[in-house]
C-alpha positions in Angstrom: 213.9 82.1 -6.6 211.2 84.8 -6.7 209.8 84.1 -3.3 213.3 84.0 -1.8 214.0 87.4 -3.4 210.8 89.0 -2.1 211.5 87.7 1.4 215.0 89.0 1.3 213.9 92.5 0.1 211.8 92.8 3.3 215.1 93.4 5.2 215.6 97.2 5.6 219.4 96.9 5.4 219.2 95.9 1.7 218.4 99.4 0.6 220.7 102.4 0.0 218.3 104.8 1.6 216.3 105.1 4.9 213.4 102.6 5.2 210.4 103.6 7.3 208.2 100.6 6.9 208.2 97.6 4.5 205.1 96.2 2.9 204.6 94.0 -0.1 201.7 94.5 -2.5 201.1 91.5 -4.8 199.1 91.4 -8.1 198.8 88.6 -10.6 201.8 90.0 -12.6 204.1 91.7 -10.1 205.2 92.4 -6.6 205.6 96.0 -5.3 207.9 96.4 -2.3 207.0 99.6 -0.4 209.8 101.1 1.7 208.3 104.4 2.8 209.9 106.9 0.3 210.4 104.5 -2.6 208.6 101.5 -4.1 210.3 98.8 -6.1 208.2 96.9 -8.7 209.4 93.4 -9.7 207.6 91.5 -12.5 206.6 87.9 -11.9 208.0 85.3 -14.3 204.6 84.4 -15.7 203.0 83.9 -19.1 199.3 84.8 -19.5 199.2 84.9 -23.2 198.6 88.6 -23.4 201.9 89.1 -21.6 205.0 86.9 -21.2 207.5 87.8 -18.4 209.1 84.3 -18.2 212.4 85.5 -19.6 214.7 87.7 -17.5 215.6 89.9 -20.5 211.9 90.3 -21.2 211.4 91.5 -17.7 214.2 94.0 -18.0 212.8 95.2 -21.4 209.3 95.7 -20.0 210.7 97.5 -16.9 212.4 99.9 -19.3 209.2 100.2 -21.3 207.2 100.9 -18.2 209.7 103.6 -17.2 209.7 105.2 -20.7 205.9 105.2 -21.1 205.0 106.4 -17.7 207.5 109.2 -17.6 205.3 110.8 -20.3 202.6 111.6 -17.7 204.3 111.0 -14.3 208.0 111.9 -14.7 208.4 112.6 -11.0 206.9 109.3 -10.0 208.9 106.8 -12.2 212.6 107.1 -11.5 214.9 104.3 -12.9 215.3 100.6 -13.6 217.5 99.0 -11.0 219.5 95.8 -11.6 219.5 93.3 -8.7 222.8 91.5 -8.3 224.1 89.0 -5.8 221.7 86.1 -5.1 218.0 85.8 -4.4 218.8 85.1 -0.7 221.3 88.0 -0.5 220.3 90.6 -3.2 222.1 93.9 -3.8 220.1 96.7 -5.4 222.3 98.3 -8.1 225.3 96.3 -7.3 228.2 95.3 -9.6 228.1 92.3 -11.9 225.4 90.8 -14.0 221.9 91.3 -12.6 219.7 88.2 -12.1 216.6 90.4 -11.8 215.4 93.9 -12.4 213.1 96.3 -10.5 211.4 99.5 -11.4 212.1 102.2 -8.8 209.3 104.7 -8.1 208.4 107.3 -5.6 206.0 105.9 -3.1 202.7 107.7 -2.4 199.9 106.9 0.0 197.2 104.6 -1.3 194.6 107.0 0.2 195.7 109.5 -2.5 194.4 107.3 -5.3 191.4 108.9 -7.0 189.5 105.7 -6.6 190.0 106.1 -2.8 189.2 109.8 -3.0 186.0 109.0 -4.9 185.1 106.3 -2.4 185.3 108.9 0.4 183.0 111.2 -1.6 185.8 113.7 -2.1 186.2 113.6 -5.9 185.5 117.1 -7.2 184.8 118.8 -10.5 188.3 120.3 -10.3 189.7 116.8 -10.3 187.6 115.9 -13.4 188.6 119.0 -15.2 192.3 118.3 -14.5 191.9 114.7 -15.8 190.2 116.0 -19.0 192.9 118.6 -19.6 195.8 116.3 -18.9 194.5 113.4 -20.9 193.5 115.7 -23.8 196.9 117.2 -24.0 198.6 113.8 -23.7 196.5 112.5 -26.6 197.5 115.5 -28.7 201.2 114.9 -28.1 201.6 111.2 -27.9 203.2 109.6 -31.0 201.0 108.5 -33.9 201.2 104.9 -35.0 202.8 104.5 -38.4 200.4 104.1 -41.4 201.7 100.6 -42.2 201.6 99.3 -38.7 199.3 96.2 -38.4 197.4 97.8 -35.5 196.5 100.8 -37.6 193.5 99.2 -39.3 189.8 99.0 -38.6 190.1 95.2 -38.3 192.7 95.7 -35.5 190.4 98.2 -33.7 187.4 95.8 -33.7 189.2 92.5 -33.1 189.2 92.8 -29.3 185.5 93.8 -29.4 184.7 90.5 -31.1 187.1 88.6 -28.9 185.1 89.7 -25.8 182.0 87.8 -27.1 184.1 84.7 -28.0 185.6 84.6 -24.5 182.5 85.5 -22.5 180.0 83.2 -24.1 181.5 79.8 -23.0 181.6 81.1 -19.4 177.8 81.9 -19.2 175.5 79.3 -17.7 172.1 81.1 -17.6 169.9 81.7 -20.7 169.1 85.4 -19.7 172.8 86.2 -19.7 173.3 84.5 -23.1 170.3 86.4 -24.7 171.7 89.7 -23.4 175.1 88.9 -24.8 173.7 87.9 -28.2 171.8 91.2 -28.4 175.0 93.1 -27.5 177.0 91.3 -30.1 174.3 92.0 -32.8 174.4 95.7 -31.9 178.2 95.7 -31.9 178.4 94.1 -35.3 175.8 96.6 -36.7 177.7 99.5 -35.3 181.0 98.2 -36.7 179.4 97.9 -40.2 177.9 101.4 -39.9 181.1 103.0 -38.6 183.7 101.2 -40.7 184.3 104.2 -42.9 184.9 106.4 -39.8 187.2 103.7 -38.3 189.2 103.8 -41.5 189.3 107.6 -41.4 190.6 107.4 -37.8 193.5 105.2 -39.0 194.2 107.4 -42.0 194.1 110.7 -40.0 196.5 109.6 -37.2 194.1 109.0 -34.3 195.7 105.6 -33.5 198.4 106.6 -31.1 200.6 105.3 -28.3 198.1 105.8 -25.6 197.8 104.9 -21.8 195.6 101.9 -22.3 194.3 101.6 -18.7 192.7 104.9 -17.8 190.6 104.6 -14.7 190.4 106.2 -11.2 192.6 103.4 -9.8 195.5 104.6 -12.0 195.3 108.2 -11.0 196.5 109.8 -7.8 197.0 113.1 -6.1 200.6 114.3 -5.6 201.1 117.7 -3.9 197.4 118.3 -4.7 197.9 117.7 -8.4 196.3 114.9 -10.4 198.9 112.4 -11.8 198.1 109.5 -14.1 200.3 106.4 -13.9 200.6 102.7 -14.6 199.9 102.7 -18.4 200.1 99.4 -20.2 203.7 98.5 -21.2 203.4 94.7 -21.8 201.0 94.5 -24.7 201.0 96.8 -27.8 197.4 96.0 -28.9 196.2 97.3 -25.5 198.2 100.5 -25.9 198.4 101.4 -29.6 194.7 102.4 -29.9 192.3 105.1 -30.9 192.6 108.1 -28.5 188.8 108.0 -28.2 188.9 104.4 -26.9 191.5 105.5 -24.3 189.2 108.4 -23.1 186.1 106.1 -23.3 187.7 103.8 -20.6 187.7 106.6 -18.0 184.2 107.8 -19.0 182.9 104.2 -18.6 184.7 103.9 -15.2 183.1 107.0 -13.9 179.7 105.9 -15.1 180.2 102.5 -13.5 180.8 104.3 -10.2 177.5 106.2 -10.6 179.2 109.4 -11.6 177.2 110.1 -14.7 177.3 113.9 -14.5 181.1 113.9 -13.9 181.6 111.4 -16.8 179.7 113.8 -19.1 181.8 116.7 -17.7 185.0 114.7 -18.4 184.0 113.9 -22.0 183.1 117.5 -22.8 186.4 118.7 -21.3 188.3 116.2 -23.3 186.5 117.2 -26.5 187.1 120.9 -25.9 190.8 120.1 -25.3 191.3 117.9 -28.4 188.6 119.2 -30.8 188.0 115.6 -31.7 184.2 115.8 -32.1 184.5 113.2 -34.9 185.0 110.7 -32.0 181.4 111.2 -30.7 180.0 108.7 -33.2 182.4 106.0 -31.8 182.1 106.9 -28.1 179.3 104.5 -27.1 180.8 101.6 -29.1 184.1 102.1 -27.3 182.5 102.5 -23.9 180.4 99.3 -24.4 183.7 97.5 -25.4 185.4 98.7 -22.3 182.5 97.7 -20.1 182.5 94.2 -21.6 186.2 93.9 -20.9 185.5 94.5 -17.3 182.6 92.1 -17.4 184.8 89.4 -18.9 187.6 89.9 -16.3 184.9 89.3 -13.6 183.8 86.1 -15.3 187.4 84.9 -15.4 187.5 85.4 -11.6 184.2 83.6 -11.3 185.6 80.3 -12.6 188.6 80.5 -10.2 186.4 81.1 -7.1 184.9 78.2 -5.1 183.1 80.1 -2.4 179.4 80.4 -3.2 179.0 83.9 -1.7 181.9 85.3 -3.5 180.7 83.7 -6.8 177.4 85.5 -6.4 179.2 88.8 -5.8 181.4 88.3 -8.9 178.4 87.3 -11.1 176.5 90.4 -9.9 179.4 92.5 -10.9 179.5 90.9 -14.3 175.9 91.7 -14.8 176.4 95.2 -13.7 179.0 95.8 -16.4 176.9 93.9 -19.0 173.9 96.1 -18.2 176.1 99.2 -18.5 177.2 98.0 -22.0 173.5 97.5 -22.8 172.7 101.1 -21.9 175.2 102.3 -24.4 173.3 100.5 -27.1 170.0 102.4 -26.3 168.6 104.8 -28.9 169.3 108.3 -27.6 167.0 111.3 -27.4 168.4 114.5 -29.0 167.9 118.2 -29.0 169.6 121.4 -30.1 169.8 124.3 -27.6 171.5 127.6 -28.2 172.3 130.3 -25.7 171.5 133.9 -26.3 173.1 136.8 -24.4 176.2 139.1 -24.3 179.6 137.8 -23.2 180.1 137.3 -19.4 176.3 136.9 -18.8 176.7 133.4 -17.5 175.9 131.3 -20.6 178.8 128.9 -20.1 177.6 127.8 -16.6 174.1 127.3 -17.8 175.4 125.2 -20.7 177.6 123.2 -18.4 174.5 122.4 -16.2 172.8 120.9 -19.3 175.9 118.8 -20.0 175.9 117.3 -16.5 172.1 116.9 -16.2 171.0 115.9 -19.7 174.2 114.5 -21.3 174.5 117.2 -23.9 177.6 118.0 -25.8 178.6 121.6 -25.2 180.1 123.5 -28.1 181.8 126.8 -27.0 182.3 129.6 -29.4 185.2 131.0 -27.4 187.0 127.6 -27.7 186.3 127.0 -31.4 187.0 130.6 -32.3 190.5 130.2 -31.0 191.0 126.8 -32.6 190.1 128.4 -36.0 191.9 131.7 -35.6 195.3 131.7 -34.1 195.5 135.5 -34.0 195.2 138.4 -31.6 192.1 139.3 -29.7 191.0 142.1 -32.1 190.9 139.8 -35.1 189.2 137.1 -33.1 186.0 139.2 -32.9 186.0 140.5 -36.5 182.9 139.9 -38.6 184.7 137.4 -40.8 186.0 135.5 -37.8 182.6 135.4 -36.2 181.0 134.1 -39.4 183.6 131.3 -39.7 183.2 130.5 -36.0 179.4 130.1 -36.2 179.7 128.0 -39.3 182.1 125.7 -37.5 179.8 125.5 -34.5 176.9 124.5 -36.7 179.1 121.9 -38.5 180.1 120.3 -35.2 176.5 120.5 -33.9 175.3 118.5 -36.9 178.1 116.0 -36.4 177.2 115.5 -32.7 173.5 115.3 -33.4 174.1 112.7 -36.1 176.2 110.7 -33.6 173.2 110.6 -31.3 174.0 113.3 -28.8 171.9 116.3 -27.7 173.8 119.5 -28.2 174.0 122.9 -26.5 175.9 125.7 -28.3 177.4 128.2 -25.9 177.6 131.4 -27.9 176.1 134.9 -27.9 173.8 134.4 -30.9 173.0 138.2 -30.9 172.1 138.2 -34.6 168.9 136.8 -36.0 170.7 135.3 -39.0 173.0 133.3 -36.6 170.0 131.9 -34.8 168.3 131.0 -38.0 171.3 129.0 -39.1 171.2 127.1 -35.9 167.5 126.5 -36.3 168.2 125.1 -39.8 170.6 122.5 -38.3 167.9 121.4 -35.9 165.4 121.2 -38.8 167.9 119.2 -41.0 168.5 116.6 -38.3 164.8 116.5 -37.1 165.4 117.5 -33.4 163.7 119.9 -31.1 165.2 123.4 -31.0 165.3 125.8 -28.0 166.9 129.2 -27.2 168.1 129.9 -23.7 167.7 133.6 -23.3 170.3 134.5 -20.7 169.8 137.7 -18.8 171.6 139.6 -16.0 171.8 143.3 -15.0 174.6 145.3 -16.6 176.3 145.8 -13.3 176.4 142.1 -12.7 177.8 141.4 -16.2 180.6 144.0 -15.6 181.4 142.4 -12.2 181.6 138.9 -13.7 183.7 140.2 -16.6 186.2 141.8 -14.3 186.4 138.6 -12.1 186.9 136.5 -15.3 189.6 138.7 -16.6 191.4 138.7 -13.1 191.3 134.9 -12.9 192.8 134.6 -16.4 191.6 131.0 -16.9 188.6 131.6 -19.3 188.9 131.0 -23.0 187.0 134.2 -23.8 189.0 137.4 -24.5 185.9 139.6 -24.6 186.5 143.0 -23.0 184.1 145.6 -21.6 184.3 147.4 -25.0 183.3 144.1 -26.7 180.4 143.7 -24.4 179.2 147.2 -24.9 179.4 146.8 -28.7 177.4 143.6 -28.4 174.7 145.3 -26.4 174.5 148.1 -28.9 174.2 145.9 -32.0 172.2 142.9 -30.7 169.0 142.0 -32.5 166.2 141.0 -30.1 164.4 137.7 -30.4 161.5 137.8 -32.8 158.0 136.8 -31.8 158.5 133.4 -33.4 161.9 132.9 -31.7 160.3 133.8 -28.3 157.9 130.9 -28.7 161.0 128.7 -28.8 162.9 130.3 -26.0 163.2 130.1 -22.2 164.4 133.1 -20.2 167.2 132.4 -17.7 168.0 135.1 -15.1 171.6 133.9 -14.6 172.2 136.2 -11.6 169.4 134.4 -9.8 170.2 130.9 -11.1 167.6 128.4 -10.3 168.7 124.9 -9.2 169.7 122.5 -12.0 166.6 120.4 -11.3 164.3 123.4 -11.9 166.2 124.5 -15.0 166.1 120.9 -16.4 162.4 120.6 -15.5 161.7 123.8 -17.4 163.5 122.7 -20.4 161.8 119.3 -20.3 158.4 121.0 -20.4 159.5 122.6 -23.7 161.1 119.5 -25.0 158.9 116.4 -24.6 160.7 113.1 -24.2 163.4 114.2 -21.7 
């Protein structure tokens, strides 16, 4: 019946709208009939264990679920569920009578607009990454929380698919080196699970298990009218979708790193953290990324045992090992440092800090972002002495959290007072990491120009005015002799290349 239906739907006269060109895209679970302006997705009557579409009512239900779930992030892309009446040989879309099949109607977009294709052409920009971070962060803040008594809202449910990976991969491996690597990854995973179990429980208790996307990667993001749109979230399996928001974000970070985009993966993670404020998730990030990499590795092994061609088998096995090696890198012991910036508002500190994010994998903590997260008040109160003290205390709390999670940290703040710098130094001492001050300098005229440009753009988290900057310059406390020993001067208006900047920092911080 299905093949007859798909063949009949390749007749342009079957559609109640103009048809420009008909093509059929087939996956293991669906057919998508492309007609030019619209696409019709029909689920195959298959049962793979993790999904079961064999029943017509189930296919209707999951079409409706796919519509509901994807309209959260792509309302203009997912339109309606259409009943198909008549017969497979002579189908009618939306006709009278009892439907024998259902299709999900969507707006069609060119495959060249997929971010995976954009990236393959070398056209993926930082603006795309920032848009992904902002959209996904907002989505994770708004999507419904799983009820406390839901069976998927437990640490055991979170780690079950991690353990399943090893159970399913091991019988498919034939070489000793692959088995040894898998055993080491399993041992690291179990150690991480034991160490992080209290945090996993806290994630459940605090509402971080939510109705997520479940399949965030560049192949499920596209450009529509120049805007990034995420689509094709998982509708058919609740355990894949009702997950920790950090696991959802980790999938995209892993996908970017697999594509060799390490700096953009770091940029994405930092943008997501700034949007959500979920710095608690840092301790789980590498565990979740390793889990996601091993899912991809496993899927390739499944394909390996369906492939007979020797050349294709070698390609698939190489891809498995690439993902396994990526998972192994997430288990490595990290190097850490604490760097703070020093300088008045609009001197260029944030750009310097962002370079360290992309080049060294640091977590950037921004005073302007955390100040507003703490103080939902007007701009005058934001810069009061009490608000500033609370902001720095929060920055130092988050820095300790990130350092303990194994990440290097750069705090993007003015640090104009010696007491503030001393508090940051104490965080470094308490966690046993190197400490460095980036002394950011620029002529007053340049600072005024940058401040005016920032205010005109209206897209910066800082509300600092010229009056604020002038007050900062008047009250700043210069670096002491001991502080200067631990500082590097950066002339931000004559910014050196990122490689030179990183090289200079590495000279001061052995091990990087």
